[in-house]
C-alpha positions in Angstrom: 8.8 -13.3 -25.9 8.3 -13.4 -21.9 10.5 -15.4 -19.8 10.0 -16.9 -16.4 12.5 -17.8 -14.0 12.5 -20.3 -11.1 15.4 -20.6 -8.4 15.7 -23.8 -6.2 17.9 -22.2 -3.5 20.0 -24.3 -1.1 22.6 -23.7 1.5 25.5 -23.8 -0.8 24.2 -23.4 -4.4 20.9 -22.9 -6.3 19.5 -24.3 -9.6 18.1 -21.8 -11.9 15.8 -22.6 -14.7 14.5 -20.5 -17.5 11.1 -21.1 -19.1 9.3 -19.5 -22.1 5.6 -18.5 -22.4 5.1 -21.9 -24.2 6.5 -23.7 -21.1 9.5 -24.8 -23.1 12.7 -24.9 -21.1 15.1 -22.3 -22.5 18.4 -22.8 -20.2 19.2 -23.9 -16.8 22.5 -23.8 -14.6 23.4 -24.7 -11.0 25.2 -21.6 -9.6 27.1 -21.2 -6.4 25.8 -18.9 -3.6 27.1 -15.6 -5.1 24.8 -12.9 -6.3 27.1 -11.9 -9.1 26.9 -15.4 -10.5 23.2 -15.2 -10.9 23.1 -11.7 -12.0 25.6 -12.4 -15.0 23.6 -15.7 -15.9 20.3 -13.7 -16.3 21.8 -10.7 -17.9 21.4 -11.8 -21.4 17.6 -12.3 -20.9 17.0 -9.3 -18.5 14.6 -7.4 -21.1 12.4 -10.6 -21.6 12.2 -11.6 -17.9 8.6 -11.3 -16.8 9.3 -12.6 -13.2 11.6 -14.3 -11.1 10.5 -17.0 -8.4 12.9 -17.7 -5.4 11.8 -20.3 -2.9 11.3 -19.1 0.7 14.3 -21.0 2.3 16.1 -19.9 5.5 18.6 -17.9 3.4 16.8 -16.1 0.7 17.8 -12.6 2.0 20.8 -11.9 -0.1 19.6 -13.4 -3.5 16.2 -11.7 -3.5 17.8 -8.3 -2.5 20.4 -8.4 -5.1 17.8 -9.4 -7.6 15.5 -6.7 -6.5 18.2 -4.1 -6.8 18.9 -5.3 -10.3 15.5 -4.4 -11.6 14.2 -8.0 -11.7 10.3 -8.5 -10.6 10.5 -10.8 -7.8 8.3 -13.2 -6.3 8.9 -15.4 -3.0 7.2 -18.8 -3.2 5.6 -20.0 -0.1 6.6 -23.7 0.1 4.2 -24.7 2.6 1.6 -23.9 0.2 3.0 -25.7 -2.8 1.8 -29.1 -3.5 3.3 -31.2 -6.4 1.7 -34.0 -8.1 2.2 -37.0 -5.7 2.4 -39.6 -8.5 5.7 -37.9 -9.9 8.0 -40.8 -10.7 11.1 -38.7 -10.5 11.6 -35.1 -9.0 14.9 -33.4 -8.5 16.4 -29.7 -8.3 15.7 -29.0 -11.9 12.2 -30.2 -11.9 11.7 -28.0 -8.7 12.9 -24.9 -10.3 11.2 -25.3 -13.6 8.1 -26.2 -11.4 8.3 -22.7 -9.5 8.6 -20.8 -13.0 5.7 -22.8 -14.5 3.5 -21.8 -11.7 4.4 -18.3 -12.1 3.5 -18.5 -15.8 0.1 -20.2 -15.0 -0.8 -17.7 -12.2 -0.9 -20.1 -9.3 2.4 -19.5 -7.4 1.2 -19.0 -3.6 3.5 -16.2 -2.7 5.0 -15.1 0.6 5.7 -11.6 1.7 9.0 -9.9 1.1 9.6 -7.8 4.1 11.1 -4.4 3.3 15.1 -4.7 3.3 15.5 -1.2 5.2 13.1 -2.6 8.2 14.3 -6.4 8.3 17.6 -5.7 10.3 15.7 -4.2 13.3 13.0 -7.0 13.2 15.7 -9.5 13.3 17.5 -7.7 16.0 14.0 -8.1 18.0 14.2 -11.8 17.3 17.7 -12.0 18.7 16.5 -10.3 21.8 14.0 -13.1 22.3 16.8 -15.9 21.7 18.8 -14.2 24.5 15.8 -14.1 26.9 15.2 -17.9 26.1 18.9 -18.7 27.0 18.7 -16.6 30.2 15.6 -18.3 31.4 17.3 -21.6 30.9 20.1 -20.5 33.1 17.9 -18.9 35.5 15.9 -22.1 36.1 18.9 -24.3 36.3 20.3 -21.9 39.1 16.9 -22.1 41.0 17.0 -25.8 40.6 20.6 -26.0 41.9 19.7 -23.8 44.9 16.6 -25.6 45.8 18.1 -29.1 45.6 21.1 -28.2 47.8 19.6 -25.6 50.2 16.0 -26.5 50.4 14.8 -23.0 49.6 13.8 -21.2 46.4 14.9 -17.7 45.1 12.4 -15.9 42.8 13.8 -15.2 39.4 13.4 -11.3 40.0 16.0 -11.8 42.7 18.4 -13.9 40.7 18.1 -11.3 37.7 19.2 -8.5 40.2 22.5 -6.9 39.1 23.4 -4.9 42.3 22.7 -7.5 44.9 24.1 -11.0 45.2 21.6 -13.5 46.3 23.6 -16.4 45.2 26.4 -16.5 47.3 24.4 -16.8 50.6 22.3 -19.6 49.2 25.5 -21.6 47.9 28.2 -20.8 50.2 28.4 -24.1 52.1 30.0 -25.8 49.3 33.0 -24.4 47.2 31.9 -26.3 43.9 28.2 -25.3 44.1 29.4 -21.7 45.1 31.5 -21.6 41.8 28.8 -23.1 39.7 26.3 -20.6 40.9 28.6 -17.7 40.3 29.5 -18.8 36.9 25.8 -19.1 36.0 24.9 -15.8 37.7 27.7 -13.9 35.6 26.2 -15.6 32.4 22.6 -14.4 33.5 24.0 -10.8 34.1 25.7 -10.5 30.8 22.8 -11.7 29.0 20.5 -9.2 31.1 22.9 -6.3 30.0 22.6 -7.3 26.3 19.1 -7.8 26.3 18.6 -4.3 27.9 20.8 -2.7 25.2 19.0 -4.3 22.4 15.6 -3.1 23.8 17.0 0.6 24.2 18.0 0.5 20.5 14.7 -0.7 19.2 12.7 1.5 21.1 14.6 4.3 20.1 13.7 3.8 16.5 9.9 2.5 17.1 8.6 4.3 19.9 7.5 7.3 17.9 5.7 5.4 15.5 1.8 6.1 15.9 1.0 2.2 15.3 3.5 1.3 18.3 1.7 3.9 20.7 -1.7 2.8 19.7 -0.9 -0.9 20.4 0.2 0.1 23.8 -3.5 0.7 24.6 -4.3 -3.0 24.3 -4.8 -5.0 27.6 -1.6 -6.4 28.8 0.6 -5.1 25.7 3.7 -3.5 26.9 6.7 -2.3 25.3 8.0 -5.9 24.5 4.8 -7.2 22.9 4.1 -3.9 21.3 7.5 -4.0 19.6 6.9 -7.7 18.5 3.4 -7.0 17.1 4.6 -4.0 15.2 7.9 -5.3 13.9 6.4 -8.8 12.9 3.2 -7.7 11.3 5.0 -4.9 9.2 2.5 -3.0 6.8 -0.9 -3.9 8.0 -2.1 -3.0 4.3 -0.9 -6.6 3.2 -3.6 -8.3 4.9 -6.9 -7.8 3.0 -9.0 -8.7 5.9 -9.1 -9.2 9.3 -9.2 -13.0 9.2 -6.2 -13.1 7.1 -4.2 -11.3 9.7 -5.6 -13.4 12.6 -4.8 -16.6 10.5 -1.1 -15.4 10.2 -1.1 -15.1 13.9 -2.1 -18.8 14.1 -5.2 -18.0 16.2 -7.8 -19.7 14.0 -8.4 -23.4 14.2 -7.0 -25.8 11.4 -9.4 -28.2 10.0 -10.4 -30.2 6.7 -13.9 -30.5 6.2 -16.2 -32.4 3.8 -19.8 -32.4 3.6 -19.7 -31.1 7.2 -17.6 -33.9 8.5 -14.2 -33.6 9.9 -11.4 -35.0 8.0 -8.3 -34.0 9.7 -6.3 -30.8 10.3 -3.8 -28.9 8.1 -0.5 -27.1 8.8 -1.2 -25.7 12.2 2.3 -24.0 12.0 1.5 -22.1 9.0 1.9 -18.3 10.1 4.1 -16.1 12.2 5.3 -17.9 15.5 6.3 -14.7 17.1 2.9 -13.1 16.5 1.4 -16.4 17.9 3.5 -16.0 20.9 2.8 -12.4 21.5 -0.9 -12.7 21.4 -0.7 -16.0 23.5 1.1 -13.9 26.3 -1.2 -11.0 26.0 -4.3 -13.3 26.4 -2.7 -14.6 29.5 -1.7 -11.2 31.0 -5.0 -9.6 30.1 -6.9 -12.5 31.9 -5.0 -11.7 35.1 -5.0 -7.8 35.0 -7.9 -6.6 32.8 -11.6 -7.0 34.2 -13.4 -7.1 30.9 -10.9 -9.7 29.4 -11.2 -11.7 32.6 -14.9 -11.7 32.4 -14.7 -12.9 28.7 -12.3 -15.6 29.5 -14.4 -16.8 32.5 -17.7 -17.2 30.3 -15.6 -19.0 27.7 -14.0 -21.3 30.3 -17.5 -22.2 31.5 -18.7 -23.1 28.2 -15.7 -25.0 27.0 -12.5 -25.2 28.9 -9.5 -23.2 29.9 -7.6 -23.8 26.6 -10.2 -23.0 24.5 -11.0 -19.6 26.5 -7.4 -18.8 26.3 -7.3 -19.1 22.5 -10.4 -17.4 22.1 -9.3 -14.2 24.2 -5.9 -14.3 22.1 -8.1 -14.4 19.0 -10.1 -11.5 20.1 -6.8 -9.4 20.8 -5.5 -10.3 17.5 -8.5 -8.9 15.8 -8.4 -5.8 17.9 -4.7 -5.3 16.9 -5.6 -5.4 13.4 -8.2 -2.6 13.4 -5.8 -0.6 15.7 -3.1 -0.9 13.1 -5.5 -0.5 10.0 -7.4 2.5 11.3 -4.7 4.3 13.5 -6.9 4.4 16.7 -6.6 3.4 20.2 -8.3 0.2 21.7 -11.9 0.4 22.3 -13.1 -2.2 24.5 -16.7 -1.8 23.8 -16.2 -2.3 20.1 -14.4 -5.6 20.8 -16.5 -7.4 23.6 -19.8 -5.1 23.2 -21.7 -4.0 26.4 -21.1 -6.0 29.4 -24.0 -7.9 31.0 -24.4 -7.3 34.6 -25.9 -9.8 37.0 -29.3 -8.6 36.7 -29.1 -9.0 32.7 -28.7 -5.4 32.1 -25.8 -3.5 30.4 -23.5 -2.2 33.0 -23.6 1.7 33.6 -20.9 3.5 31.5 -20.8 1.3 28.4 -22.9 2.0 25.4 -23.3 -0.5 22.6 -21.6 0.5 19.5 -21.8 -0.9 16.0 -19.9 -3.9 15.5 -18.2 -3.0 12.0 -15.1 -0.9 13.2 -12.3 -1.7 15.4 -12.3 -5.0 17.2 -15.5 -6.1 15.9 -15.7 -9.9 15.8 -18.3 -12.5 16.6 -17.5 -14.8 19.7 -15.8 -17.9 18.9 
């Protein structure tokens, strides 16, 4: 007799429900957030457990890692894809736990990806860098506003981030209170800059030798930070069956509900990885500015629709290219992403030969 376990996890405790192959409830318990409590509770049933489902909440790492190390077959439920019957009269933690187990039993459980434990801390360290940069940017904007309000001039962010030259004191020295405010803010900015640099050095030491990372650097406008973000947030590219799955995970496809060809609304636009969405959005903007081929593509799309559609279309293209770069282990090849460029006379520009559109970067225009 096979058993199926569902765990409805919360911040301080979790509800465990065990279901048999006939969908009968075997046992349930509410346990505190201690891995030993879960291991002891499941120990008598371990040989019969066919699968354990844990809902993907903000704090699932410790429980999933402990159960996997103990040898349990783990499944991470994707809560955004789970829809219960809307006509339920009553629902609680017990119902949710057994519902997770029942979906696993029926083979209809929407699953999330369990990022490898060994690489997860490095990815989270990169996310911490992004958080520190966000705080530093807020401080820089505040300092710029203070200088502009009281001095009439404006200092560029690059000057305010300079560690060896003090540009703040000359701009605010007319008032002691403003000068103190500026100096305190500048000290915080400098502190965050040093921490961000330290994190970058540590991550680069661990990742820069990976062929995937080196190949991603050949994408237009992708430097070390965007390359690190795409590498670490993507993980093993093999978990995406097709390029469309990856681009959707990057939030670079439209969300729409259609019936009989008619638009009936949009789905969950935030379904996917927000860090990859940011990375390809940044790459799109930088590529538009600095890469001639990308700029030509952007300009054509902008003339056909509008600026935002063009921006998203270019981000979509770059995400597709990144997928093939990581899957095939090859550098970026613009002719396979955009095809031969057409000159003013309607003929392909010299130096570009048409390539089959079934390898890296192949994708139809949006």
